[in-house]
C-alpha positions as CSV (number, residue, x, y, z in Angstrom):
1,X,12.7,16.9,0.8
2,X,16.4,17.0,0.0
3,X,17.3,16.7,3.7
4,X,15.0,13.7,4.1
5,X,16.6,12.2,1.0
6,X,20.1,12.6,2.5
7,X,19.0,11.2,5.8
8,X,17.3,8.3,4.1
9,X,20.6,7.5,2.2
10,X,22.6,7.6,5.4
11,X,20.0,5.4,7.1
12,X,20.1,2.9,4.2
13,X,23.9,2.6,4.5
14,X,23.7,2.0,8.2
15,X,21.0,-0.7,7.8
16,X,22.9,-2.4,5.0
17,X,26.0,-2.6,7.3
18,X,23.9,-4.0,10.1
19,X,22.4,-6.5,7.7
20,X,25.9,-7.7,6.7
21,X,26.7,-8.3,10.3
22,X,23.5,-10.3,10.8
23,X,24.2,-12.4,7.7
24,X,27.7,-13.1,8.8
25,X,26.5,-14.2,12.2
26,X,23.9,-16.4,10.7
27,X,26.7,-18.2,8.6
28,X,28.7,-18.8,11.8
29,X,25.8,-20.1,13.9
30,X,24.5,-23.6,13.9
31,X,21.2,-25.2,14.3
32,X,18.7,-23.3,16.5
33,X,21.0,-20.3,16.8
34,X,21.2,-19.9,13.0
35,X,17.5,-20.0,12.5
36,X,16.9,-17.6,15.4
37,X,19.4,-15.2,13.9
38,X,17.6,-15.6,10.5
39,X,14.3,-14.6,12.2
40,X,15.8,-11.1,12.7
41,X,16.5,-10.8,8.9
42,X,12.9,-9.7,8.0
43,X,13.2,-6.8,10.5
44,X,16.4,-5.7,8.8
45,X,14.8,-6.0,5.4
46,X,11.9,-3.8,6.6
47,X,14.5,-1.3,7.9
48,X,16.2,-1.3,4.5
49,X,12.9,-0.9,2.7
50,X,11.7,1.9,4.9
51,X,15.0,3.8,4.9
52,X,14.8,4.1,1.1
53,X,11.7,6.1,1.5
54,X,11.2,7.0,5.2
55,X,8.1,9.1,4.5
56,X,6.2,6.4,2.6
57,X,2.9,5.5,4.2
58,X,0.1,3.4,2.8
59,X,-3.0,5.5,2.0
60,X,-5.4,3.6,4.3
61,X,-2.9,3.6,7.1
62,X,-2.6,7.4,6.7
63,X,-6.3,7.8,6.8
64,X,-6.6,5.9,10.1
65,X,-3.7,7.7,11.7
66,X,-5.7,10.9,11.1
67,X,-8.7,9.2,12.8
68,X,-6.4,8.2,15.7
69,X,-5.0,11.7,16.0
70,X,-8.5,13.2,16.2
71,X,-9.5,10.6,18.8
72,X,-6.6,11.8,21.0
73,X,-7.9,15.3,20.7
74,X,-11.3,14.2,22.1
75,X,-13.2,14.4,18.9
76,X,-16.1,12.0,18.3
77,X,-16.0,9.5,15.4
78,X,-18.8,9.8,12.8
79,X,-19.7,13.2,14.3
80,X,-16.5,15.4,14.3
81,X,-14.8,13.2,11.7
82,X,-16.5,10.7,9.4
83,X,-15.3,7.5,7.9
84,X,-17.3,4.4,6.8
85,X,-15.4,1.7,8.8
86,X,-16.3,0.4,12.3
87,X,-14.4,2.2,15.1
88,X,-12.0,-0.5,16.1
89,X,-9.5,0.4,13.4
90,X,-9.6,4.0,14.6
91,X,-8.9,2.9,18.2
92,X,-5.9,0.9,17.2
93,X,-4.4,3.7,15.2
94,X,-4.6,6.0,18.1
95,X,-1.6,4.2,19.6
96,X,0.9,5.1,16.8
97,X,-0.7,8.6,16.7
98,X,0.1,8.9,20.4
99,X,3.7,7.7,19.8
100,X,4.1,10.4,17.1
101,X,2.7,13.1,19.5
102,X,4.8,12.0,22.5
103,X,8.0,11.6,20.7
104,X,7.5,14.6,18.3
105,X,8.3,12.4,15.3
106,X,6.7,12.2,11.8
107,X,3.6,9.9,11.6
108,X,5.2,7.5,9.1
109,X,8.2,6.9,11.4
110,X,5.9,6.5,14.5
111,X,3.8,3.9,12.7
112,X,6.8,1.9,11.6
113,X,8.1,1.9,15.2
114,X,4.8,0.8,16.5
115,X,4.2,-1.9,14.0
116,X,7.7,-3.3,14.1
117,X,7.5,-3.4,17.9
118,X,4.3,-5.3,17.7
119,X,5.8,-7.7,15.2
120,X,8.8,-8.4,17.5
121,X,6.4,-9.2,20.4
122,X,4.3,-11.5,18.2
123,X,7.4,-13.3,16.9
124,X,8.6,-14.0,20.5
125,X,5.2,-15.4,21.4
126,X,5.0,-17.3,18.1
127,X,8.3,-19.0,18.6
128,X,7.3,-20.0,22.2
129,X,4.1,-21.6,21.0
130,X,5.9,-23.4,18.2
131,X,8.5,-24.8,20.7
132,X,5.6,-26.4,22.6
133,X,4.5,-28.0,19.4
134,X,8.0,-29.2,18.7
135,X,8.2,-30.8,22.1
136,X,5.0,-32.6,21.3
137,X,6.3,-33.7,18.0
138,X,3.7,-31.7,16.1
139,X,6.1,-29.7,13.9
140,X,9.8,-29.6,12.9
141,X,12.3,-27.1,14.4
142,X,10.1,-24.2,15.5
143,X,12.6,-21.5,14.5
144,X,12.4,-22.7,10.9
145,X,8.6,-22.5,10.8
146,X,8.7,-19.1,12.5
147,X,11.2,-17.8,10.0
148,X,9.2,-18.9,7.0
149,X,6.0,-17.4,8.4
150,X,7.4,-14.1,9.5
151,X,9.6,-13.7,6.4
152,X,6.6,-14.4,4.3
153,X,4.6,-11.7,6.2
154,X,7.2,-9.1,5.5
155,X,7.7,-10.1,1.9
156,X,3.9,-9.9,1.3
157,X,3.9,-6.3,2.7
158,X,5.4,-4.0,0.1
159,X,3.2,-1.0,-0.5
160,X,0.5,-2.7,1.7
161,X,2.7,-2.5,4.8
162,X,0.4,-1.9,7.7
163,X,-2.9,-2.5,5.9
164,X,-5.5,-4.4,8.0
165,X,-5.1,-7.4,5.7
166,X,-1.4,-7.3,6.1
167,X,-1.5,-7.1,9.9
168,X,-4.1,-9.9,10.3
169,X,-1.6,-12.8,9.7
170,X,0.9,-11.4,12.1
171,X,-1.8,-10.9,14.8
172,X,-3.3,-14.4,14.6
173,X,-0.1,-16.5,14.0
174,X,0.7,-17.1,17.8
175,X,-3.0,-17.7,18.5
176,X,-3.3,-20.4,15.7
177,X,-0.1,-22.1,16.9
178,X,-1.5,-22.3,20.4
179,X,-4.9,-23.6,19.2
180,X,-3.2,-26.2,17.1
181,X,-1.4,-27.5,20.2
182,X,-4.5,-27.4,22.3
183,X,-6.6,-29.4,20.0
184,X,-3.8,-31.9,19.3
185,X,-3.4,-32.5,23.1
186,X,-7.2,-32.3,23.8
187,X,-6.6,-30.1,26.9
188,X,-6.8,-26.5,28.1
189,X,-3.6,-26.5,30.1
190,X,-1.0,-23.8,29.6
191,X,0.8,-23.9,26.2
192,X,4.1,-22.1,26.9
193,X,3.1,-18.6,28.1
194,X,1.6,-15.6,26.5
195,X,-1.9,-17.2,26.1
196,X,-3.9,-14.2,27.1
197,X,-1.9,-11.8,25.0
198,X,-2.1,-14.1,21.9
199,X,-5.9,-14.3,22.2
200,X,-6.2,-10.5,22.8
201,X,-4.1,-9.6,19.8
202,X,-5.8,-12.1,17.5
203,X,-9.3,-10.7,18.5
204,X,-8.3,-7.1,17.8
205,X,-7.4,-8.2,14.3
206,X,-10.2,-10.6,13.7
207,X,-12.9,-8.1,14.7
208,X,-11.6,-5.4,12.3
209,X,-13.8,-6.9,9.5
210,X,-16.6,-9.5,9.6
211,X,-14.9,-11.8,7.1
212,X,-11.7,-11.7,9.2
213,X,-13.6,-13.5,11.9
214,X,-14.7,-16.2,9.5
215,X,-11.1,-16.7,8.3
216,X,-9.8,-17.1,11.9
217,X,-12.7,-19.3,13.0
218,X,-12.4,-21.7,10.1
219,X,-9.6,-23.8,11.5
220,X,-11.1,-23.7,14.9
221,X,-14.3,-25.2,13.6
222,X,-12.3,-27.9,11.8
223,X,-10.4,-28.8,14.9
224,X,-13.6,-28.9,17.0
225,X,-15.5,-31.1,14.6
226,X,-12.6,-33.5,14.3
227,X,-12.2,-33.6,18.1
228,X,-15.9,-34.6,18.6
229,X,-15.8,-37.2,15.9
230,X,-12.5,-38.7,17.1
231,X,-13.0,-38.8,20.9
232,X,-15.5,-40.9,22.8
233,X,-15.8,-38.3,25.5
234,X,-18.4,-36.4,23.6
235,X,-18.6,-32.8,24.5
236,X,-15.6,-33.2,26.8
237,X,-13.6,-33.2,23.6
238,X,-14.2,-29.5,23.4
239,X,-12.1,-28.8,26.5
240,X,-9.6,-26.7,24.5
241,X,-12.3,-24.1,24.1
242,X,-11.8,-23.2,27.7
243,X,-8.1,-22.4,27.2
244,X,-6.7,-19.0,28.1
245,X,-6.1,-17.8,24.6
246,X,-9.6,-18.9,23.5
247,X,-11.3,-17.1,26.4
248,X,-9.2,-14.0,25.8
249,X,-10.1,-14.0,22.1
250,X,-13.9,-14.4,22.5
251,X,-14.0,-12.2,25.6
252,X,-12.3,-9.4,23.7
253,X,-14.7,-9.8,20.8
254,X,-17.8,-9.7,23.1
255,X,-16.4,-6.6,24.9
256,X,-15.9,-4.8,21.6
257,X,-19.4,-5.6,20.4
258,X,-20.9,-4.6,23.8
259,X,-19.1,-1.3,23.8
260,X,-21.4,0.0,21.1
261,X,-24.1,0.2,23.7
262,X,-21.8,2.5,25.8
263,X,-21.0,4.9,22.9
264,X,-22.4,8.5,23.1
265,X,-25.8,8.6,21.6
266,X,-24.7,10.9,18.8
267,X,-21.9,8.5,17.8
268,X,-24.2,5.5,17.9
269,X,-27.0,7.2,16.0
270,X,-24.6,8.4,13.3
271,X,-22.9,5.1,12.8
272,X,-25.8,2.7,13.1
273,X,-28.5,5.1,11.7
274,X,-26.6,6.7,8.8
275,X,-23.2,5.1,8.0
276,X,-24.2,1.5,8.1
277,X,-27.4,1.8,6.0
278,X,-25.5,3.9,3.4
279,X,-22.6,1.4,3.2
280,X,-25.0,-1.6,2.9
281,X,-26.9,0.0,0.1
282,X,-24.1,1.8,-1.8
283,X,-20.7,0.3,-1.1
284,X,-20.9,-1.7,-4.3
285,X,-20.1,1.6,-6.1
286,X,-16.5,0.9,-5.3
287,X,-16.6,-2.6,-6.8
288,X,-14.0,-3.4,-9.5
289,X,-13.6,-6.5,-11.6
290,X,-11.8,-9.3,-9.7
291,X,-10.8,-11.2,-12.9
292,X,-8.2,-11.9,-14.1
293,X,-6.1,-10.4,-11.2
294,X,-7.8,-12.7,-8.7
295,X,-7.4,-15.9,-10.8
296,X,-4.1,-16.8,-9.1
297,X,-5.6,-16.4,-5.7
298,X,-8.4,-18.8,-6.3
299,X,-6.2,-21.2,-8.1
300,X,-3.6,-21.1,-5.4
301,X,-6.0,-21.6,-2.5
302,X,-7.8,-24.5,-4.3
303,X,-4.5,-26.0,-5.3
304,X,-3.2,-25.9,-1.7
305,X,-6.4,-27.5,-0.4
306,X,-6.2,-30.3,-3.0
307,X,-2.5,-30.7,-2.4
308,X,-3.1,-31.1,1.4
309,X,-5.4,-34.0,0.7
310,X,-3.2,-35.6,-2.0
311,X,-0.2,-35.4,0.3
312,X,-1.9,-38.0,2.5
313,X,-2.4,-35.9,5.5
314,X,-4.6,-38.5,7.2
315,X,-2.2,-41.3,6.4
316,X,0.8,-39.5,7.9
317,X,-1.2,-38.1,10.9
318,X,-1.0,-34.5,9.7
319,X,-4.7,-33.9,9.3
320,X,-4.8,-31.9,12.6
321,X,-2.6,-29.3,11.0
322,X,-2.9,-29.5,7.2
323,X,-6.6,-29.7,6.7
324,X,-7.6,-26.8,9.1
325,X,-5.0,-24.5,7.6
326,X,-6.2,-25.5,4.1
327,X,-9.7,-24.7,5.1
328,X,-8.6,-21.3,6.4
329,X,-6.8,-20.6,3.1
330,X,-9.9,-21.6,1.2
331,X,-12.1,-19.4,3.4
332,X,-9.8,-16.4,2.8
333,X,-10.0,-17.0,-0.9
334,X,-13.8,-17.1,-0.8
335,X,-13.9,-13.9,1.2
336,X,-11.7,-12.2,-1.4
337,X,-14.1,-13.1,-4.2
338,X,-17.2,-12.3,-2.1
339,X,-15.9,-8.7,-1.6
340,X,-15.9,-8.1,-5.3
341,X,-13.4,-5.2,-5.1
342,X,-10.5,-6.6,-7.1
343,X,-8.1,-4.8,-4.8
344,X,-4.7,-6.6,-4.4
345,X,-4.4,-6.1,-0.7
346,X,-7.7,-8.0,-0.1
347,X,-5.9,-11.1,-1.3
348,X,-3.3,-10.9,1.4
349,X,-5.2,-13.1,4.0
350,X,-5.5,-15.8,1.4
351,X,-1.8,-15.5,0.5
352,X,-0.8,-15.5,4.1
353,X,-2.9,-18.6,4.9
354,X,-1.0,-20.2,2.0
355,X,2.3,-19.2,3.7
356,X,1.1,-20.8,7.0
357,X,0.1,-24.0,5.2
358,X,3.3,-24.2,3.2
359,X,5.3,-23.6,6.4
360,X,3.5,-26.3,8.2
361,X,4.1,-28.8,5.3
362,X,7.7,-27.8,5.2
363,X,8.1,-28.3,8.9
364,X,6.7,-31.8,8.5
365,X,9.0,-32.7,5.6
366,X,12.1,-31.4,7.5
367,X,11.1,-33.5,10.5
368,X,10.9,-36.6,8.2
369,X,14.1,-35.6,6.4
370,X,16.0,-35.3,9.7
371,X,15.1,-38.9,10.5
372,X,15.9,-40.4,7.2
373,X,18.8,-38.2,6.1
374,X,20.5,-36.8,9.2
375,X,23.7,-35.6,7.5
376,X,21.8,-33.7,4.8
377,X,19.6,-32.2,7.5
378,X,22.6,-31.0,9.5
379,X,24.0,-29.3,6.3
380,X,20.6,-27.7,5.6
381,X,20.4,-26.5,9.2
382,X,23.7,-24.7,8.9
383,X,23.3,-23.2,5.4
384,X,19.6,-22.9,5.1
385,X,19.1,-19.7,7.1
386,X,21.8,-17.8,5.3
387,X,20.6,-18.9,1.9
388,X,17.1,-17.9,2.6
389,X,18.2,-14.6,4.1
390,X,20.3,-13.7,1.1
391,X,17.4,-14.6,-1.2
392,X,15.0,-12.4,0.8
393,X,17.4,-9.5,0.7
394,X,17.7,-9.7,-3.0
395,X,14.0,-10.0,-3.6
396,X,12.8,-7.5,-1.0
397,X,15.3,-4.7,-1.8
398,X,14.8,-5.2,-5.6
399,X,11.0,-4.7,-5.3
400,X,11.1,-1.6,-3.2
401,X,10.8,1.4,-5.6
402,X,13.0,4.5,-5.0
403,X,11.5,7.5,-3.4
404,X,9.3,9.5,-5.8
405,X,8.6,13.2,-5.8
406,X,5.2,14.1,-4.4
407,X,4.1,17.4,-6.0
408,X,1.1,17.7,-3.5
409,X,3.5,17.4,-0.6
410,X,5.8,20.1,-2.0
411,X,2.8,22.4,-2.4
412,X,1.4,21.7,1.1
413,X,4.8,22.3,2.8
414,X,5.4,25.5,0.8
415,X,2.0,27.1,1.2
416,X,0.8,26.0,4.7
417,X,2.2,26.0,8.2
418,X,2.2,23.0,10.5
419,X,-1.1,22.2,12.2
420,X,-3.0,24.3,9.6
421,X,-5.8,22.2,8.2
422,X,-5.8,21.2,4.5
423,X,-8.8,19.7,2.8
424,X,-8.9,17.1,0.1
425,X,-12.4,16.9,-1.4
426,X,-12.3,13.6,-3.3
427,X,-13.9,10.2,-3.4
428,X,-10.5,8.6,-3.0
429,X,-8.0,8.7,-0.1
430,X,-4.9,8.6,-2.3
431,X,-2.8,10.7,-2.5
432,X,-4.5,13.1,-0.1
433,X,-4.0,11.3,3.3
434,X,-0.4,10.1,2.7
435,X,0.3,13.8,1.9
436,X,-1.3,15.0,5.1
437,X,0.5,12.5,7.2
438,X,3.8,13.2,5.7
439,X,3.4,17.0,6.0
440,X,1.9,16.8,9.6
441,X,-1.3,18.7,8.5
442,X,-4.8,17.9,9.9
443,X,-7.7,17.2,7.7
444,X,-9.8,20.3,6.9
445,X,-13.2,18.6,6.5
446,X,-15.1,16.2,8.8
447,X,-15.8,13.9,5.8
448,X,-12.3,12.4,5.5
449,X,-13.2,11.5,2.0
450,X,-16.4,12.0,0.0
451,X,-17.6,8.4,0.1
452,X,-21.3,9.4,0.3
453,X,-21.3,10.8,-3.2
454,X,-20.6,7.6,-5.2
455,X,-22.7,5.5,-2.8
456,X,-25.7,7.8,-3.1
457,X,-25.5,8.1,-6.9
458,X,-24.8,4.4,-7.5
459,X,-27.4,3.0,-5.0
460,X,-30.3,4.9,-6.5
461,X,-29.4,3.8,-10.0
462,X,-28.2,7.1,-11.2
463,X,-25.3,5.7,-13.2
464,X,-26.2,7.8,-16.3
465,X,-27.4,11.3,-16.8
466,X,-31.1,11.6,-16.2
467,X,-31.7,15.2,-15.0
468,X,-33.6,17.8,-16.9
469,X,-30.4,19.5,-18.0
470,X,-28.8,16.1,-18.9
471,X,-26.3,16.4,-16.1
472,X,-25.4,13.5,-13.8
473,X,-26.1,15.7,-10.7
474,X,-29.1,16.3,-8.5
475,X,-29.0,20.1,-8.2
476,X,-32.3,20.9,-6.6
477,X,-32.9,20.2,-2.9
478,X,-36.1,18.3,-3.6
479,X,-34.2,15.9,-5.8
480,X,-31.6,15.1,-3.2
481,X,-32.1,12.4,-0.5
482,X,-31.5,13.5,3.1
483,X,-28.0,11.9,3.2
484,X,-26.9,14.0,0.2
485,X,-28.3,17.2,1.6
486,X,-26.6,16.5,4.9
487,X,-23.3,15.9,3.2
488,X,-23.4,19.0,1.1
489,X,-24.5,21.2,4.1
490,X,-21.8,19.8,6.4
491,X,-19.0,20.1,3.8
492,X,-19.9,23.7,3.2
493,X,-20.1,24.4,6.9
494,X,-16.6,23.0,7.4
495,X,-15.2,25.2,4.6
496,X,-16.7,28.2,6.3
497,X,-15.8,27.4,9.9
498,X,-12.5,25.5,9.7
499,X,-11.1,27.7,6.9
500,X,-8.5,25.3,5.6
501,X,-5.4,26.9,4.3
502,X,-5.5,24.8,1.1
503,X,-8.4,23.0,-0.6
504,X,-7.8,20.3,-3.2
505,X,-11.0,19.5,-5.1
506,X,-11.0,16.4,-7.5
507,X,-11.8,17.5,-11.0
508,X,-10.7,15.2,-13.7
509,X,-11.0,11.9,-11.8
510,X,-13.7,10.9,-9.3
511,X,-13.3,7.3,-8.2
512,X,-16.4,5.1,-8.2
513,X,-18.6,7.9,-9.5
514,X,-20.9,7.6,-12.6
515,X,-19.5,8.4,-16.0
516,X,-19.0,12.1,-16.6
517,X,-19.1,12.9,-12.9
518,X,-16.7,15.7,-11.8
519,X,-16.5,16.3,-8.0
520,X,-15.4,19.9,-8.7
521,X,-18.3,20.6,-11.0
522,X,-20.7,18.9,-8.6
523,X,-19.6,20.9,-5.6
524,X,-19.6,24.1,-7.7
525,X,-23.1,23.7,-9.0
526,X,-24.6,22.7,-5.7
527,X,-23.1,25.8,-4.0
528,X,-20.6,24.2,-1.7
529,X,-17.6,25.9,-3.3
530,X,-19.3,29.3,-2.9
531,X,-17.9,29.2,0.6
532,X,-14.4,29.7,-0.9
533,X,-15.3,32.9,-2.8
534,X,-14.6,35.3,0.1
535,X,-10.9,35.1,1.0
536,X,-9.7,32.3,-1.3
537,X,-7.8,32.3,-4.6
538,X,-7.7,29.6,-7.2
539,X,-4.1,28.6,-7.8
540,X,-4.8,26.4,-10.8
541,X,-4.9,22.7,-11.6
542,X,-2.6,20.1,-10.2
543,X,-4.1,16.9,-11.7
544,X,-6.4,15.6,-10.7
545,X,-7.2,18.5,-8.4
546,X,-8.2,22.1,-8.6
547,X,-6.3,23.9,-5.9
548,X,-7.5,26.8,-3.8
549,X,-5.5,28.8,-1.2
550,X,-6.9,30.9,1.6
551,X,-5.4,34.5,1.6
552,X,-4.1,36.4,4.6
553,X,-3.1,35.1,8.0
């Protein structure tokens, strides 16, 4: 850890020097060159943030990197390793897992490399699409709009860097810009290149979660309805639906849905027959209050929608842009509340939709300002990028916490060898999976986290003790539903067969479980931990875990 800290400090100094050069260049440039230089600033900010803690990895990202790693080994999802999400997110994380394997680099660094490379490609396609809009008089200088959107994407990341909700705005931005231009022109002709890629990338993000698709489709529906109402050509007004990016988007989505029919029978049966029904009946166990944390999301989305109307979008001819984006922002806010989880990263799509909307409004105002106040517009064009860049530097660097000591990582590195499995038996994925990714250790149990437990105990109404011995557990096999018996048997089998070097069992805290529920006590009394008695020693308690170590080679 000390070596990583020294390396991180050296990397931070290098990136700060590079950032100074970029800022100096932005100050010397004019017009388009200044804004294009400023578009690079968010990448430098991300490098600064990552260099302060090069091993940092979001917990969900770490979980899916483990899924991607196991896919590369030929293992079957929902059979050899089990998670509750559809498989698309696992497929996508196989790419950075492959980068980590091929380049022999830590998983966090490989993921950063993969995601920042994707961001660079998306930025290039996004600027190209915005240029087409600029030529058509639909937006102000495209570099400015691109900078605001991309900078906002990086600023929203923070500890959620790489989450699906964080990647969604980046993946759909070029696609939305192209769709805006198509509907404004009422044609399906090419829109500046990259159409197929834009549609493909947007579909991969939109089909990660059902409500993502609703968020992306909201402006498309608005544009289509307006086109039919405005044009006398009837259904010919829907010609933009035949554009390259639209066909790529829906073609990719249909191919993904159709691939379920081609999955191995064991995978299809496990996912559709066991995982989906369990999630439908019990995922509410993970629900948390959305108030008051979500109040600002709803207020911001509703306020932006109202502001779009009050700004006179129709009067100024902006309705093709402002109203569809406002509808997307409102849809994202509704989706956040509908999930009922209260998790901050679920609000990112709503916040990002607001960034898109504000960027579009800002582009329109700068276009008007350039016509009415040309001298002031020239001054803003020279100084604006540098001022925004310095502001982002101050805000982003200030909000990145310094590296923190991870006691679980210290223990794993000290007591296990690379590629030795380590098991975290918990209903939560944090801090277990970031620790495994940072240490380069595979998961020691097919259930990547014990999600069936809270779902089974919450879905049957067992939120309070009701057993004969006043315990919150079902200890006899005849009391347990088939899903619970299967979970207990397979977890015990993994401990016997895989023999993980270290086993962390949640004791004092079990997320989403009924009051008084202890995962360690539950697994002990149901006989699962009896698999650890031959050849394991109890090391003690490292809150919230009880830690066991396998003896011998």
